[in-house]
Every structure is written in C-alpha cells, then in structure tokens.
DRENPA-3360 file (N, C-alpha, C; in nm, 2 decimals, always signed):
BEGIN
1 = XXXXXXXX = -4.49/+1.25/+0.34/-4.44/+1.29/+0.46/-4.47/+1.44/+0.47 ~ -4.53/+1.48/+0.58/-4.56/+1.63/+0.60/-4.44/+1.70/+0.66 ~ -4.41/+1.82/+0.61/-4.31/+1.90/+0.67/-4.38/+1.99/+0.77 ~ -4.30/+2.06/+0.85/-4.36/+2.15/+0.95/-4.44/+2.26/+0.88 ~ -4.39/+2.31/+0.77/-4.46/+2.42/+0.70/-4.60/+2.37/+0.65 ~ -4.61/+2.25/+0.60/-4.73/+2.21/+0.54/-4.83/+2.17/+0.66 ~ -4.77/+2.12/+0.77/-4.86/+2.09/+0.89/-4.91/+2.22/+0.94 ~ -4.83/+2.33/+0.96/-4.88/+2.46/+1.01/-4.98/+2.51/+0.91;
9 = XXXXXXXX = -4.96/+2.50/+0.78/-5.05/+2.55/+0.68/-5.19/+2.48/+0.69 ~ -5.18/+2.35/+0.72/-5.31/+2.28/+0.73/-5.38/+2.31/+0.86 ~ -5.31/+2.34/+0.96/-5.37/+2.38/+1.09/-5.43/+2.52/+1.08 ~ -5.36/+2.61/+1.01/-5.42/+2.74/+0.99/-5.54/+2.73/+0.90 ~ -5.55/+2.64/+0.81/-5.67/+2.63/+0.72/-5.79/+2.57/+0.81 ~ -5.76/+2.49/+0.90/-5.87/+2.43/+0.99/-5.92/+2.54/+1.09 ~ -5.82/+2.61/+1.16/-5.86/+2.70/+1.26/-5.88/+2.84/+1.21 ~ -5.82/+2.88/+1.10/-5.83/+3.01/+1.05/-5.74/+3.11/+1.13;
17 = XXXXXXXX = -5.72/+3.23/+1.08/-5.64/+3.33/+1.14/-5.72/+3.39/+1.26 ~ -5.64/+3.42/+1.37/-5.71/+3.48/+1.48/-5.77/+3.62/+1.45 ~ -5.89/+3.64/+1.50/-5.97/+3.76/+1.48/-5.94/+3.86/+1.58 ~ -6.00/+3.98/+1.58/-5.98/+4.08/+1.68/-6.01/+4.04/+1.82 ~ -6.11/+3.96/+1.84/-6.15/+3.92/+1.98/-6.04/+3.82/+2.03 ~ -6.00/+3.73/+1.95/-5.89/+3.64/+2.00/-5.76/+3.71/+2.03 ~ -5.73/+3.81/+1.95/-5.61/+3.89/+1.97/-5.62/+3.97/+2.10 ~ -5.74/+4.02/+2.13/-5.76/+4.10/+2.25/-5.75/+4.01/+2.38;
25 = XXXXXXXX = -5.80/+3.89/+2.36/-5.79/+3.79/+2.47/-5.65/+3.75/+2.50 ~ -5.57/+3.73/+2.39/-5.43/+3.70/+2.41/-5.36/+3.82/+2.47 ~ -5.39/+3.94/+2.43/-5.32/+4.06/+2.49/-5.36/+4.07/+2.64 ~ -5.48/+4.04/+2.67/-5.52/+4.04/+2.81/-5.45/+3.94/+2.90 ~ -5.43/+3.82/+2.84/-5.36/+3.72/+2.92/-5.21/+3.76/+2.94 ~ -5.15/+3.81/+2.83/-5.01/+3.86/+2.84/-5.00/+3.97/+2.95 ~ -5.10/+4.06/+2.95/-5.10/+4.17/+3.05/-5.11/+4.11/+3.19 ~ -5.20/+4.01/+3.21/-5.21/+3.95/+3.34/-5.08/+3.87/+3.38;
33 = XXXXXXXX = -5.02/+3.81/+3.29/-4.90/+3.73/+3.32/-4.78/+3.82/+3.35 ~ -4.76/+3.92/+3.28/-4.64/+4.01/+3.29/-4.66/+4.13/+3.37 ~ -4.78/+4.18/+3.38/-4.81/+4.30/+3.46/-4.78/+4.42/+3.37 ~ -4.85/+4.53/+3.41/-4.84/+4.65/+3.33/-4.70/+4.72/+3.34 ~ -4.63/+4.70/+3.45/-4.50/+4.76/+3.47/-4.39/+4.70/+3.39 ~ -4.40/+4.57/+3.36/-4.29/+4.50/+3.29/-4.32/+4.50/+3.14 ~ -4.44/+4.53/+3.10/-4.48/+4.52/+2.96/-4.40/+4.61/+2.87 ~ -4.38/+4.74/+2.90/-4.30/+4.83/+2.81/-4.15/+4.78/+2.80;
41 = XXXXXXXX = -4.10/+4.73/+2.91/-3.96/+4.67/+2.90/-3.96/+4.55/+2.81 ~ -4.06/+4.46/+2.82/-4.06/+4.34/+2.74/-4.07/+4.38/+2.59 ~ -4.16/+4.47/+2.56/-4.18/+4.51/+2.42/-4.05/+4.58/+2.36 ~ -3.98/+4.66/+2.45/-3.86/+4.73/+2.40/-3.75/+4.63/+2.37 ~ -3.74/+4.53/+2.46/-3.64/+4.42/+2.43/-3.67/+4.34/+2.31 ~ -3.80/+4.32/+2.29/-3.85/+4.25/+2.17/-3.81/+4.33/+2.04 ~ -3.83/+4.46/+2.05/-3.80/+4.54/+1.93/-3.65/+4.54/+1.91 ~ -3.57/+4.55/+2.01/-3.42/+4.55/+2.00/-3.37/+4.42/+1.94;
49 = XXXXXXXX = -3.43/+4.31/+1.99/-3.39/+4.18/+1.93/-3.43/+4.16/+1.79 ~ -3.54/+4.22/+1.75/-3.59/+4.21/+1.61/-3.49/+4.30/+1.52 ~ -3.45/+4.41/+1.57/-3.36/+4.50/+1.49/-3.22/+4.43/+1.48 ~ -3.18/+4.36/+1.59/-3.05/+4.29/+1.58/-3.06/+4.18/+1.48 ~ -3.17/+4.11/+1.48/-3.19/+4.00/+1.38/-3.19/+4.05/+1.24 ~ -3.26/+4.16/+1.21/-3.26/+4.22/+1.08/-3.12/+4.27/+1.04 ~ -3.05/+4.33/+1.13/-2.91/+4.37/+1.10/-2.82/+4.26/+1.07 ~ -2.84/+4.15/+1.14/-2.76/+4.03/+1.11/-2.79/+3.97/+0.98;
57 = XXXXXXXX = -2.92/+3.97/+0.94/-2.96/+3.91/+0.81/-2.91/+4.00/+0.70 ~ -2.90/+4.13/+0.72/-2.86/+4.22/+0.61/-2.71/+4.21/+0.59 ~ -2.63/+4.18/+0.69/-2.49/+4.17/+0.68/-2.46/+4.04/+0.62 ~ -2.44/+4.03/+0.49/-2.42/+3.90/+0.42/-2.27/+3.86/+0.44 ~ -2.25/+3.74/+0.49/-2.12/+3.68/+0.51/-2.11/+3.57/+0.41 ~ -2.02/+3.57/+0.32/-2.01/+3.45/+0.23/-1.98/+3.33/+0.30 ~ -2.04/+3.22/+0.26/-2.01/+3.09/+0.33/-1.89/+3.03/+0.27 ~ -1.85/+3.05/+0.15/-1.74/+2.99/+0.08/-1.65/+3.10/+0.02;
65 = XXXXXXXX = -1.53/+3.07/-0.01/-1.44/+3.16/-0.08/-1.49/+3.17/-0.22 ~ -1.47/+3.29/-0.28/-1.51/+3.31/-0.42/-1.43/+3.21/-0.51 ~ -1.49/+3.16/-0.62/-1.42/+3.07/-0.71/-1.30/+3.14/-0.77 ~ -1.19/+3.06/-0.78/-1.06/+3.12/-0.83/-1.08/+3.13/-0.98 ~ -1.01/+3.23/-1.04/-1.01/+3.25/-1.18/-0.94/+3.14/-1.25 ~ -1.00/+3.10/-1.37/-0.94/+2.99/-1.44/-0.81/+3.03/-1.51 ~ -0.71/+2.95/-1.51/-0.58/+2.98/-1.57/-0.60/+2.99/-1.72 ~ -0.53/+3.08/-1.79/-0.54/+3.08/-1.94/-0.48/+2.95/-2.00;
73 = XXXX = -0.53/+2.92/-2.12/-0.48/+2.80/-2.18/-0.32/+2.80/-2.20 ~ -0.26/+2.69/-2.19/-0.12/+2.68/-2.20/-0.06/+2.72/-2.33 ~ -0.14/+2.71/-2.44/-0.09/+2.74/-2.57/-0.07/+2.89/-2.60 ~ -0.13/+2.98/-2.52/-0.12/+3.12/-2.54/-0.02/+3.19/-2.47;
% end
C-alpha cells in the first residue's frame, strides 16, 4: 500500500524538480492571476502565516499530564 509520501516521492522521481524556466512560468501565471497590485499583500500575508505557524510549533504544549512520582515502598 502506497502512502502519500511515497506516492509524492515517486512522482518527483518521474518528473524531477522544477527548473528555473518552470519556476519563471509559474511566477508569471501567478502574476497574471493576482495582478501586480495584490502580489505584495499576498506575499506579506503568506509570510505572516508562516511566522504564526512556526511560533505555534515552537510553543510546545504537553498532550498529557506528566507521570506521577511513584510512592515509596511501604516497608520504609
């Protein structure tokens, strides 16, 4: 059974990583779709959301309570 990661890895192996020409074409399409006036706002919001995600990942919240200390033996 293929997992999503192995499927993505196999597709990347078939198609390869995008080169500079492909990245330029993708950037051009994004520029056409969003326009030059909205692009800075879009990138700023993307940066803010990335920073929020990193901040949330760095703030570790324990999922469970810490284990209780074991009681000393009854004989002591």
